[in-house]
Short mmCIF file of the C-alpha atoms (twelve columns), coordinates in Angstrom:
data_MODEL
# 
_entry.id   MODEL 
# 
loop_
_atom_site.group_PDB 
_atom_site.id 
_atom_site.type_symbol 
_atom_site.label_atom_id 
_atom_site.label_alt_id 
_atom_site.label_comp_id 
_atom_site.label_asym_id 
_atom_site.label_seq_id 
_atom_site.Cartn_x 
_atom_site.Cartn_y 
_atom_site.Cartn_z 
_atom_site.pdbx_PDB_model_num 
ATOM 1   C CA . MET A 1   42.872 156.409 -14.053 1 
ATOM 2   C CA . ASN A 2   42.992 153.702 -16.694 1 
ATOM 3   C CA . ARG A 3   46.403 152.550 -15.478 1 
ATOM 4   C CA . PHE A 4   44.704 150.897 -12.500 1 
ATOM 5   C CA . HIS A 5   43.586 147.305 -13.013 1 
ATOM 6   C CA . ARG A 6   40.976 147.187 -10.222 1 
ATOM 7   C CA . GLN A 7   37.713 149.051 -10.722 1 
ATOM 8   C CA . ALA A 8   37.641 150.209 -7.081  1 
ATOM 9   C CA . HIS A 9   40.989 151.953 -7.520  1 
ATOM 10  C CA . ARG A 10  39.777 153.625 -10.702 1 
ATOM 11  C CA . VAL A 11  36.706 154.946 -8.915  1 
ATOM 12  C CA . ARG A 12  38.788 156.285 -6.008  1 
ATOM 13  C CA . PHE A 13  41.127 158.029 -8.433  1 
ATOM 14  C CA . LEU A 14  38.240 159.537 -10.393 1 
ATOM 15  C CA . VAL A 15  36.331 160.781 -7.337  1 
ATOM 16  C CA . SER A 16  39.377 162.196 -5.526  1 
ATOM 17  C CA . HIS A 17  40.640 164.062 -8.586  1 
ATOM 18  C CA . ALA A 18  37.175 165.391 -9.406  1 
ATOM 19  C CA . MET A 19  36.967 166.574 -5.791  1 
ATOM 20  C CA . THR A 20  40.334 168.300 -6.161  1 
ATOM 21  C CA . ARG A 21  39.201 170.198 -9.236  1 
ATOM 22  C CA . GLU A 22  35.877 171.175 -7.627  1 
ATOM 23  C CA . VAL A 23  37.363 172.287 -4.303  1 
ATOM 24  C CA . ILE A 24  40.080 174.364 -5.961  1 
ATOM 25  C CA . ALA A 25  37.443 175.986 -8.172  1 
ATOM 26  C CA . ARG A 26  35.267 176.817 -5.154  1 
ATOM 27  C CA . GLN A 27  38.164 178.290 -3.204  1 
ATOM 28  C CA . CYS A 28  39.530 180.280 -6.127  1 
ATOM 29  C CA . GLY A 29  36.270 181.410 -7.707  1 
ATOM 30  C CA . ALA A 30  36.902 179.583 -10.983 1 
ATOM 31  C CA . THR A 31  35.070 177.175 -13.259 1 
ATOM 32  C CA . PRO A 32  36.249 173.574 -12.620 1 
ATOM 33  C CA . SER A 33  36.596 172.699 -16.318 1 
ATOM 34  C CA . CYS A 34  38.892 175.664 -17.029 1 
ATOM 35  C CA . ILE A 35  41.617 174.525 -14.608 1 
ATOM 36  C CA . GLU A 36  44.628 172.846 -16.198 1 
ATOM 37  C CA . PHE A 37  47.322 170.931 -14.325 1 
ATOM 38  C CA . ARG A 38  50.915 170.035 -15.102 1 
ATOM 39  C CA . ALA A 39  53.570 168.185 -13.137 1 
ATOM 40  C CA . LEU A 40  57.078 169.122 -12.051 1 
ATOM 41  C CA . ALA A 41  60.005 166.849 -12.905 1 
ATOM 42  C CA . GLN A 42  59.508 165.016 -9.590  1 
ATOM 43  C CA . GLY A 43  55.833 164.431 -10.434 1 
ATOM 44  C CA . LYS A 44  54.296 167.038 -8.110  1 
ATOM 45  C CA . PRO A 45  51.260 168.617 -9.830  1 
ATOM 46  C CA . TYR A 46  50.613 172.343 -10.028 1 
ATOM 47  C CA . ILE A 47  48.026 174.638 -11.617 1 
ATOM 48  C CA . SER A 48  49.295 175.787 -15.003 1 
ATOM 49  C CA . SER A 49  46.183 177.631 -16.196 1 
ATOM 50  C CA . PRO A 50  44.483 180.044 -15.800 1 
ATOM 51  C CA . THR A 51  47.367 182.308 -14.838 1 
ATOM 52  C CA . ALA A 52  45.428 183.928 -11.983 1 
ATOM 53  C CA . LEU A 53  45.318 180.580 -10.160 1 
ATOM 54  C CA . GLN A 54  49.028 179.816 -10.404 1 
ATOM 55  C CA . LYS A 55  49.601 181.391 -6.979  1 
ATOM 56  C CA . TYR A 56  47.603 178.572 -5.366  1 
ATOM 57  C CA . PHE A 57  49.341 175.489 -4.000  1 
ATOM 58  C CA . PHE A 58  47.529 172.237 -3.319  1 
ATOM 59  C CA . ASN A 59  48.164 168.662 -2.267  1 
ATOM 60  C CA . LEU A 60  45.883 165.622 -2.568  1 
ATOM 61  C CA . THR A 61  46.111 162.409 -0.580  1 
ATOM 62  C CA . HIS A 62  43.820 159.421 -0.110  1 
ATOM 63  C CA . SER A 63  43.719 156.203 1.889   1 
ATOM 64  C CA . HIS A 64  41.024 153.531 2.245   1 
ATOM 65  C CA . ASP A 65  37.953 155.325 0.924   1 
ATOM 66  C CA . MET A 66  38.860 158.742 2.308   1 
ATOM 67  C CA . ALA A 67  40.518 161.604 0.451   1 
ATOM 68  C CA . ALA A 68  41.820 164.935 1.711   1 
ATOM 69  C CA . ILE A 69  43.045 168.040 -0.061  1 
ATOM 70  C CA . ALA A 70  44.986 171.007 1.293   1 
ATOM 71  C CA . ILE A 71  45.052 174.380 -0.465  1 
ATOM 72  C CA . SER A 72  47.166 177.467 0.199   1 
ATOM 73  C CA . ASP A 73  47.101 180.844 -1.528  1 
ATOM 74  C CA . SER A 74  50.557 181.862 -0.316  1 
ATOM 75  C CA . SER A 75  53.091 179.031 -0.033  1 
ATOM 76  C CA . PRO A 76  53.800 175.346 -0.774  1 
ATOM 77  C CA . LEU A 77  52.464 172.631 1.499   1 
ATOM 78  C CA . GLY A 78  52.455 168.888 1.970   1 
ATOM 79  C CA . LEU A 79  49.698 166.542 3.130   1 
ATOM 80  C CA . ASP A 80  49.467 162.860 3.954   1 
ATOM 81  C CA . LEU A 81  46.572 160.690 5.104   1 
ATOM 82  C CA . GLU A 82  46.715 157.131 6.416   1 
ATOM 83  C CA . TRP A 83  43.975 154.747 7.519   1 
ATOM 84  C CA . LEU A 84  44.668 153.630 11.087  1 
ATOM 85  C CA . GLY A 85  43.078 150.262 10.396  1 
ATOM 86  C CA . ARG A 86  45.606 149.204 7.771   1 
ATOM 87  C CA . LYS A 87  47.692 146.126 8.634   1 
ATOM 88  C CA . GLY A 88  51.005 147.412 7.294   1 
ATOM 89  C CA . PRO A 89  53.636 148.657 7.278   1 
ATOM 90  C CA . ASP A 90  55.354 146.369 9.773   1 
ATOM 91  C CA . VAL A 91  57.179 148.059 12.641  1 
ATOM 92  C CA . SER A 92  60.429 146.498 11.400  1 
ATOM 93  C CA . LEU A 93  60.204 148.877 8.430   1 
ATOM 94  C CA . ALA A 94  61.131 151.733 10.762  1 
ATOM 95  C CA . GLY A 95  64.313 149.916 11.732  1 
ATOM 96  C CA . ARG A 96  65.422 149.832 8.102   1 
ATOM 97  C CA . TYR A 97  64.311 153.245 6.860   1 
ATOM 98  C CA . PHE A 98  63.720 155.607 9.800   1 
ATOM 99  C CA . THR A 99  66.352 157.114 12.071  1 
ATOM 100 C CA . GLN A 100 67.459 155.153 15.118  1 
ATOM 101 C CA . ARG A 101 65.883 157.703 17.458  1 
ATOM 102 C CA . GLU A 102 62.507 157.311 15.732  1 
ATOM 103 C CA . TYR A 103 62.779 153.530 15.723  1 
ATOM 104 C CA . LYS A 104 63.654 153.399 19.434  1 
ATOM 105 C CA . ASP A 105 60.732 155.698 20.227  1 
ATOM 106 C CA . ILE A 106 58.354 153.344 18.389  1 
ATOM 107 C CA . LEU A 107 59.674 150.319 20.286  1 
ATOM 108 C CA . LYS A 108 59.233 152.128 23.629  1 
ATOM 109 C CA . GLN A 109 55.475 152.327 23.076  1 
ATOM 110 C CA . PRO A 110 53.119 149.581 24.325  1 
ATOM 111 C CA . ALA A 111 52.820 146.819 21.724  1 
ATOM 112 C CA . HIS A 112 49.262 147.747 20.716  1 
ATOM 113 C CA . LEU A 113 50.296 151.380 20.073  1 
ATOM 114 C CA . GLN A 114 53.505 150.797 18.113  1 
ATOM 115 C CA . HIS A 115 51.823 150.643 14.714  1 
ATOM 116 C CA . GLN A 116 49.993 153.920 15.308  1 
ATOM 117 C CA . ARG A 117 53.265 155.529 16.434  1 
ATOM 118 C CA . LEU A 118 54.905 154.331 13.208  1 
ATOM 119 C CA . LEU A 119 52.100 155.907 11.183  1 
ATOM 120 C CA . ARG A 120 52.590 159.193 13.015  1 
ATOM 121 C CA . TYR A 121 56.179 159.304 11.786  1 
ATOM 122 C CA . TRP A 122 55.233 157.981 8.348   1 
ATOM 123 C CA . THR A 123 52.589 160.641 7.665   1 
ATOM 124 C CA . LEU A 124 54.870 163.438 8.856   1 
ATOM 125 C CA . LYS A 125 57.704 162.235 6.642   1 
ATOM 126 C CA . GLU A 126 55.376 161.944 3.650   1 
ATOM 127 C CA . ALA A 127 53.997 165.437 4.271   1 
ATOM 128 C CA . TYR A 128 57.517 166.897 4.436   1 
ATOM 129 C CA . ILE A 129 58.668 165.097 1.292   1 
ATOM 130 C CA . LYS A 130 55.569 166.222 -0.600  1 
ATOM 131 C CA . ALA A 131 55.977 169.799 0.586   1 
ATOM 132 C CA . GLU A 132 59.544 169.875 -0.682  1 
ATOM 133 C CA . GLY A 133 58.589 167.992 -3.867  1 
ATOM 134 C CA . TRP A 134 61.399 165.451 -3.504  1 
ATOM 135 C CA . GLY A 135 59.834 162.030 -3.806  1 
ATOM 136 C CA . LEU A 136 61.811 159.502 -1.757  1 
ATOM 137 C CA . SER A 137 65.173 160.593 -3.158  1 
ATOM 138 C CA . ALA A 138 66.281 162.363 0.034   1 
ATOM 139 C CA . GLY A 139 66.021 159.197 2.147   1 
ATOM 140 C CA . LEU A 140 63.688 158.747 5.108   1 
ATOM 141 C CA . ASP A 141 66.632 158.615 7.519   1 
ATOM 142 C CA . SER A 142 68.050 161.966 6.355   1 
ATOM 143 C CA . PHE A 143 65.606 163.779 8.653   1 
ATOM 144 C CA . GLU A 144 63.583 162.908 11.725  1 
ATOM 145 C CA . PHE A 145 60.706 164.169 13.817  1 
ATOM 146 C CA . ILE A 146 60.512 164.786 17.538  1 
ATOM 147 C CA . LEU A 147 57.022 163.944 18.795  1 
ATOM 148 C CA . SER A 148 55.322 165.474 21.816  1 
ATOM 149 C CA . ASP A 149 51.918 164.965 23.386  1 
ATOM 150 C CA . THR A 150 51.576 168.707 24.069  1 
ATOM 151 C CA . LYS A 151 53.478 170.473 21.254  1 
ATOM 152 C CA . PRO A 152 53.457 170.284 17.429  1 
ATOM 153 C CA . PRO A 153 55.950 167.855 15.832  1 
ATOM 154 C CA . ARG A 154 59.471 169.260 15.366  1 
ATOM 155 C CA . LEU A 155 61.706 168.552 12.383  1 
ATOM 156 C CA . HIS A 156 65.397 167.704 12.836  1 
ATOM 157 C CA . ILE A 157 67.740 167.472 9.828   1 
ATOM 158 C CA . CYS A 158 70.245 164.603 9.947   1 
ATOM 159 C CA . LYS A 159 71.865 164.858 6.495   1 
ATOM 160 C CA . PRO A 160 72.513 167.866 4.210   1 
ATOM 161 C CA . GLN A 161 70.364 166.551 1.344   1 
ATOM 162 C CA . ALA A 162 67.262 166.973 3.506   1 
ATOM 163 C CA . THR A 163 67.857 170.656 4.266   1 
ATOM 164 C CA . PRO A 164 64.500 172.452 3.880   1 
ATOM 165 C CA . ARG A 165 63.860 175.327 1.483   1 
ATOM 166 C CA . HIS A 166 61.257 176.842 3.800   1 
ATOM 167 C CA . ALA A 167 60.669 177.211 7.533   1 
ATOM 168 C CA . TRP A 168 58.154 174.372 7.754   1 
ATOM 169 C CA . GLN A 169 55.720 173.880 10.580  1 
ATOM 170 C CA . PHE A 170 53.727 170.700 11.113  1 
ATOM 171 C CA . GLN A 171 50.346 169.680 12.460  1 
ATOM 172 C CA . GLN A 172 48.903 166.227 12.973  1 
ATOM 173 C CA . PHE A 173 45.315 165.238 13.748  1 
ATOM 174 C CA . LYS A 174 42.700 162.529 13.234  1 
ATOM 175 C CA . LEU A 175 39.719 162.557 10.895  1 
ATOM 176 C CA . LYS A 176 36.674 160.672 12.197  1 
ATOM 177 C CA . ASP A 177 38.989 158.697 14.519  1 
ATOM 178 C CA . SER A 178 39.798 156.410 11.589  1 
ATOM 179 C CA . HIS A 179 42.455 158.318 9.655   1 
ATOM 180 C CA . LEU A 180 45.629 160.114 10.660  1 
ATOM 181 C CA . VAL A 181 46.527 163.341 8.854   1 
ATOM 182 C CA . ALA A 182 49.826 165.232 8.781   1 
ATOM 183 C CA . ILE A 183 50.273 168.609 7.123   1 
ATOM 184 C CA . ALA A 184 53.403 170.658 6.456   1 
ATOM 185 C CA . GLY A 185 52.944 174.361 5.841   1 
ATOM 186 C CA . VAL A 186 54.815 177.639 5.936   1 
ATOM 187 C CA . ALA A 187 53.537 180.019 8.598   1 
ATOM 188 C CA . GLN A 188 53.866 183.783 8.315   1 
ATOM 189 C CA . GLN A 189 56.725 185.286 10.324  1 
ATOM 190 C CA . GLY A 190 55.900 185.313 14.009  1 
ATOM 191 C CA . GLU A 191 52.817 183.132 13.547  1 
ATOM 192 C CA . THR A 192 52.069 179.458 13.951  1 
ATOM 193 C CA . LEU A 193 50.571 177.239 11.282  1 
ATOM 194 C CA . GLN A 194 46.778 177.482 11.241  1 
ATOM 195 C CA . THR A 195 44.546 174.931 9.531   1 
ATOM 196 C CA . ASP A 196 40.824 174.766 8.974   1 
ATOM 197 C CA . CYS A 197 39.450 171.261 8.470   1 
ATOM 198 C CA . THR A 198 36.205 171.384 6.534   1 
ATOM 199 C CA . ALA A 199 34.066 168.421 5.501   1 
ATOM 200 C CA . TRP A 200 33.024 168.555 1.866   1 
ATOM 201 C CA . SER A 201 30.643 166.593 -0.294  1 
ATOM 202 C CA . PRO A 202 29.363 167.156 -3.859  1 
# 
C-alpha cells in the first residue's frame, strides 16, 4: 500500500484487500486475521495458510472506486473489471496489440461504441491471462475472442504459447451499468460456467 504516492490509491488498495480477506473468510468459515497469502513467481497471489483453505482460488480486481472478487473452491479462475467511463485506452491500441480480427471487429462498430467494444476484448484477455497466471508474457495477439450478442465469448488460440491448461469458459456482464466484468472459470464436465454476483459491504 505504501508504494502508492497518492492517498486515494492507498485507500483503494487498503479497502479492496481488506474486502478480499473478509470475503474469503466468510466463504470459507475462517477468521480473517488467520489467512496468509503468498505469490507465485508471476505475482499471482494464493492462500498459503491455513492448509484447509489452500483449495480455494480467488482473484481481485478494481477500477475507479469499484472492486470485485471471485472465489472458487474447485479450480483456478480469472477476473477483470473496467470502468466504462474511462477515457483510455485509445482504439488504436487494439491495432498494435490485439489480433487483426479483433481490431477489425472494433472498427466495424459505430464510432460511439468502439471504445466499449475494445473494453470487452480487454477485460476478457485480462481475465484469461490472470486465470492462467501468465502476466503479459504470452502476448495479447497470441489468442483472440469471438464475441456474440447471444452466446458466451469463445476463445481461439493463435500461437502455441497461449495454449490453455484448462478448458476455460467465459462470462461477461455489467455491474451497475458503469463497469464491465469478465470472468474465466473452469466448468464441470458437461456443464456451463455458473456465476453468482452478490453485492457486499462491511
